[in-house]
N, C-alpha and C positions, 0 to 999 in steps of 0.2 A: 300696600305700603311696606309691610314687613317682609314681603317676599324677596326684597333686595338685601336683607340683612347679611346673608352669608356670601362671602367672597372667597375664592379659592386660596388667596393669600391670607395672611394673618388677619387683616381687616381691610376693607375697601377704602378708597379715597373719601374724605369727608364731604366732598362736593357732589357725591352721587345723587342723582335726582330721580324723579318719577319715571317709571317705565310705561310703556304703552298699556292702556287699560285692558285690551283684549288679552295681552300676555299675562296680566295680573289675574284675570279670571281663570285662564288655563292653569296658572301656577296654583291658584286656590284649590281648584278641583283636584289636580294631581297631588297637592299637599294633603288634602283630606284622605285621599285614597292611600297614599303612602303611609300617613300617620296611623291609619287603622289596620293596614295590612302588612307592614314591615316591622322588623324588630332591630334594635341597634346591635352592633357587634358587642359581644360580652366585654365588660370592663371599660366601655367607651361611651361618653356622653356626646354623641354626635348628632347631626341634624336628621330629623325625620320630617318629611314633607316640605312645606314652603317656608318655615321659619325655624331657625335655631341660632339666634344671634349670640348665644353664649360661645359660639365658635370664635368670636372676636376677642374673648378673654381667655388666653391660653398660658400654660406654664411653659418653661423652657423645653420640656420634652415633647411639646405639642399637644398634650392632653388639656382638656378644659378645666377651668378653675371650679366650675360647678361639678360636684361629685355625685355618683350614683347613690341613691338611697338616702341622701341627706338634704337638708334645706340650706340654701344660700340666699340671702336676701339683703335688701336695702344697700345697693352698691354706691359708694362715693369714690369717684376717680379725680385725683388732684395732681397738679404739676408742682414739683418741688423746685427750690431755687437752683439746684444743680442740674435741672433739665430732665431728671428722671420722673416717672409717674409712680404714684402710690394708690393702690386700690384697697379700700376699707369696706368690709361687709360683715354681716352677722351670719352665724351658722351654728348648727348643732352637730358638727362633724365629730366632736368629742363626746357626744351623748347629751350633754347639757348645752345651752346656748351661750356663746361667747362672741367677742369681736375678734376679727382677724385682719391682718394687713399684709399685702404683698407688694414689694417694690419691683419696678420693671428691671429687666436685665440690661437694658440699654437706655440711653436718653431718648426722649420723644423727638422725632424728626419733623413734627408739625403736620404729618399727613397720615402715617400708618401707625396703628397702635402696636407697641412692642410686646414681646413676651414678658412674663412675670416670673419672679422667683417663687418658691413654695410659700404659701401663706403661713404666717406665724400668729399664734394667739397673742393678743395685745396685753392682757393681764391674766393672772391666774386667780383673780378674786371675784369674777362675776358669776359664772356657772349658774345661769338662770334656768328655770324650768320651762320658760316660754320665751317667745320672741322678744328681742331687745329693741327698744326705740332709741335711736341715736342719730347724730349727724357728725360730719367730719369736714375739716378744712386744712389747707397747707399752712405751715409756719416755718419758713426757711427750708431746711432739709428734713424737718420733722412734720408730723401730722398732729393736729389737735382734735380730739374726739370729745363730744358732749353726749352723755349717756343718762337715760332715766334709770338711775341706780341710787337707792337711798336718797330720793329727791332727784335733783339733777346734778351730776358730777362731771368733771372734765379731767383730761389727762393729756400731757404732751408726750408723743410717742416717737421714738427713733425707729423707722421701719426696718432697720437692720438688727435691732435688739429690742423688740417691742415688749418682751416680758419684764423689762426693768421699769416700766412705767407704772404709775399708781394713780388712782382716782381720788380727787378732792372735790368737795362741794363747791359749786359756783358762787360768785359773790351775790348775784341777784336772788335774794331770798323770796321775793314776790313770786318769781316764776317757779320756784321749787315746790309750791303747794298746788297739787292737782293738775299740773300741766304735762302733756305728753308731747315730746319732740316729734315733728313730722317733716322737718327739712331745715335748710339754711340758705341765707341770701348768697348772691353771687360773689360778693366781696368777703363773705365769711364773718361779717360783723354782727349779723342778726340771726337769731334762731327763730324758726317758725314752730308754733305749737298750737294745740287745742286744749281748752280747759275741760272740766268735767261735764259741761253742758254742750260741748262740741264747738264753742266759739273759737274762731281762729285768731291768733295773736302773733306779734313779732316782738322780740326783746333782745337787748344787749346782755349777754351772759355776765358781763362785768359791771353792768349798771344796777339801777334800783327799781326801774319801772317796767311794766308790761303793757303794751299798746294793742288794742283790738286792730286786726288787720283790715277788717271790712267783710261784708257779707260773702264775698267771693271765696273766702277760705273756710267758711264755717262748715263743720262736719267733714272736712277733708281728712283722709288718712295718710296722705303724703303730699308734699308741695315742693316745687323747685322754681327758682326765679328765672325769668327770661330777660336777658339784659336789655336795657333801654334801646340800644342800637338795633336790636332785633324786633322789638315790640312797639316802640314809641311811648312806652309807659315806664315810669320809675318803679312801679310796684306790680309789674306783670308776673304772673305765675302760671304754670301748668302743673297738674297734679292728678291725684287719684282720689276718687270718692267711692269706696266700697266696690271695687272691681271695674269701675268705669273712669275714663279720663275727663278732665275739664280744663278750661282756661279762664282766667279771671284777672282783674286789676282792681284792688281795693273793693269798693262797693259794686263794681261792675262784673257781672257774670256773663261770659261770652258763650257758654255752652260746651258740649263735649267735643273731642277731636274725633269726628265720625270715622275718618279713614283708619285711624289707629285702632279704635274700638272694634271696627269691623274686621280688620286684619287679625287682631288678637283672637277674636272669636273663631275665625276660620282656622286659626292655628291651634285651637284648643288651649289657649292661655287665659288665665284670670290674673290681671295685673294687680300687684300689691304695693309697689312703691316706684317713685321716679326721682332722678337727680340729674344734674347737668354737669358735664365736664366743660369748663370754661377754657377754650383754646386760646392761643395767642391772638387770634382774630375772632371777633364775635361771630363773624359769618360762618365759622367752622365749629361753633359750639355743638357738642353731641349730647344726646339724652341716653341715659342708662336706666334700666328698670329691672325689677324682679317680678316673677310671676309663677303661679302654680301651673304645671304642665299636666293637663288632663289626658294627654295622649301618651305620656311617657313617665309612668311611675308615680304620678300625683305628688311630685316633690316641687319645691320652690327653687328656681334657678335664676342666674344673673344673665342679663342680655344688654347688648348695645345696638341702638338703631343707627346703622351706617347708611341707610338709604335716604334719610331726611335729617336735616340739621334742626336745632332748636327753633330757629326762625321759620323753617318750613312747617313744623308742627303748629307753631303759633298762628301762622297765616292761614292754616287750614281749619282752625277751630271754629265751631258754630255754624258751619254750612256743609252741605253734602259735596264732597270733592270728587275727583276723578275716580278714585278707587271705589267710593261709595256708590257711584252711579251704576256699577255693575254688581252691587252687593246682593247676596241671596241670604235667606234665613239659614241658620245653621241646621244641618241634618239632625233629626232626633235620633237618639240611641234606640228608643223603642217607640213604635208608632202603630196605633190601632185605629183604623179608619172607619170602623163600624160598617163595613161592606158585608151584607148578609150575616149579621151577628147571630141570627137564630141558628145558623149552620156552623159557623166557626168564628174565631177572633184571631186572624193571622197577624203576626208582628211584621210590619213592613220597615222597621227601623234599620239603622246602619251599624249597630253594635255587632262585634264579632262573636258575642255570646248572647244571642237574643233571648228575651224572656218569653215564656209561654203563658198565655192567658186562657181562662175558662169563662165563657159567656153562658150565663144561666138565665133562662126565661126572658131574653131580650128580643123584642120584636123588630121587624124590618119596617122602616119608613122609607119607601123607595124614592121619593122626591121631596122629603120634608126637611132636608138639612138647610143650613144657612146658605149653601151654595147650590141648592137644587138637586143635590145628589142624595145618596142614602144616608140615613142616620139610625142610631139605635134607640128603640122605644123602651123606656123603663116604666114598669107598671105601678110603682109605688108600693110594691109588696115583696115579690120574690126575685125581681130582676137585679142582676149585678154582674160585674166582670171582676174576676179575681186573678191575681198573679201570686203564685205560691213560692215561698222559699227564696225570695230575692231581696237584696238589701241595696237601696239607693245610696247608702253611705252618707258621708258628711256634706257632700255638695250635690244638689240636684235641683231640677226645675220640672214641675208638672203643669201641663197646659191642657185645656179641653174647651170645646164649644158646648154650651149648655142652654137648654130651653125648658124652663120650669113651668108647668101648667098653672100652678097657683102658688105664688110666693107667700101669701098670707097663711097658706096651709102649712108652711114650714114653722110650726109653732115653737119647736125647739131648734130644729135644724133640718135642712135638706142636704145630706152629705154628698159631696162630689167625689171625694176619695178619702180614705182613712186606712190606717194600718192597726187600728185598735177599736175597742168599743167606745161608747159615749162616756162622758165624764171629764170635766176640765183637767183633772190631774191623772187620768188614766195614762199609763205608760205608752207613748206613741204620739201620732199626730192625726189631726182631722182638718180637712178643708171643707167648709160648708157655707151655705147661704141661710140666713135667718129670716124671720118673718118681716123684718124691716127692709129687706132687700140689700142688706150688707153682706159682704163676703168676709169670712173669718178663717184664720189659720190658728189652730190651738195645739199647744205642745205640753206634754206632761211627763213626769218621770216616775209616776206611781204614787207620789206624795204631794209634789208641788206642780204648779202649772204657770205658763206664760203664754199670751196670745197676742195676735195683731188683727185689727179689723179695719175695713174700709168704712166710709160714710154710708148711711142707709140710702135706699132709693136707687142704687146702681143697677139692681136686678129687678126686672118687672115681669109680669105674667106673659106667657106665650111669646117671648122675645128671645132671639138668639143673642148670647153674650159670650165673649171669649174671656175665660178666667185662667189666671196663671199665678203660681206661687214659686218664687225663687228662694232657695235656702242655702245658707252657709252655716251649717250646724256648729262647726268648730268655733266660729266667732259670735254665734248667737244672732246672725243677721237673717232677716226675712223680708221680702218685698212682695206685695200683692199688686198684680196688674189686672185691670179690667178693660177689655176692648183696646188693648195696646198702651194704656196710660197707667202710670204709677198712681195707685190710690191709697197706698199705705205702706210704710216701711218702719222697721225697728231693728235695733241691735240688742234686743233683750228677749228673744225666745229662749227656751231651754236649750242648753248645750248637751244635755244628757238624756234626751228622749230616745226611745227605742226606734231603730230604723229597720231592724231585721225581723219583720213580721209580714204576714199576708197583706198585700195591697188590695183593697176592695173599692171598686168604682161604683157609684150609685147608691151606696149604703155603707155604714160602718161595719166593722167586724161584729157579727152578731145579728145584723139585719135590721135594727131599729132605725127609724127616721130615714127611710130611703127617699130617693127622688122619684117624683111622678113627672114625666116629660121626656125630653130627648137629649142625647149626648152624641158628640161626634168628634173626630180628629183628636183622640187622646194621645198626647205625646209626652215622653219622658226624656230629659236631657241629664247627662251626668256632670253638669256644671251649673252654677248660678248664672243668671242672665242680667244684663243691665238694661237701661231704658232703650238704648239703640236696638239691641237684639229683640227686646219685647215688641217693638214696632215691626221689625222684620218678620217675626213669627206671626204676629196678628195679621199682617197684610199678605202673607204667603198664599 
């Protein structure tokens, strides 16, 4: 899907449609190779591999609006009454987080996105230490921004002189208490938000009430309306749920946009926000998004989907489309397949800097794995696999097939992987199975701890199970998957646990509470995964 994002011209025609599936597969494979093996020209944020839609948002000199080494996020593209476009986004280009606006150099011709003037800071009074939640709409030749700043405030901004604007509290006092802005309606009259419990709402910033949107928006981190002409619903939205996309209408949840999620994963992108550019014709509405790029500097950048319209994305939600039919699991950065572990533990992963592992006292089970191949035998005493001196960082996923001889023998825990010793508050993390058959992920900073657990009974004796933990440490997000299904998720793990310590599989650091049984196909990814990718990895 996203392989069509880059066009040699400034941006491609909005009517661009799906390409042949076989070509998509080829593009995906070439994209992964290029993304891992090539480097951008110094000073240039250009395309690597199959996707760099930020090439569609360019300055007058041809450079991209997304800059090297900084985060640009939550793009809102609106058409002004004079025919020009204005792009509003958040960034930490100045060190702290502020809002920026860039006006196009020419009027929009209805087909190709124009170039933009140099972005200017909207006000000098925000300077936040973290990302800003906001939304934007057009108002004549100006832009109105709504910002989570001292409650919720708004400002009317002249794109040619944005520094003269000032923020004032909105009229709707109900919404200012505990609500986080996640989007705006197509006509700009309603803001979308979530409250402290994650419940989705919509409200008129100039009104007095806040109305629950319906189950479909709950726990969303970003949402944008799909016009009724494109969806058949008055309240249709597509959006982001912690790195995965979704489509909904009020109480109806239609599921993820599989094609988009899969293409993002192949491109090494973790999506953070979505918005819609409402064109003169609903049939030409475009979707913009921001995403962390794990292949290019781990920064957040701005993108435009020029291969699919808003309607295309809506129509593809909730079922496996053409692109997904050829989808493959993402290649692991580090992969230990437990082939002859008594001899060595080779890393078969795709990282350009592979991690070395040391296997200690792990036996060979020649045909005992879940797929009839070899697996590693852990004796419950001295067996372990260690990876020294490597840091998985703020974003990672660890997956493994495990077969525990006796779950009830895990009186405290049977550790799958840890980078610390036992103890809830011990600095580091621990992924383990307890005596109830629940999977647990525990984080501590040396003083305090936070953990996530699945229901009990998921892991049983002498049975192969696929266990996976997906982590976004910066946001405190963690999701546990067992046999391809999400069994536990939280946004409240520690954000300060140590990641730079020895990784030990089959036992914690120090050797207590080891696993007795088998392990196979240990894989480490340098990005968190969503439900779609979890299924692909499980069925691989």
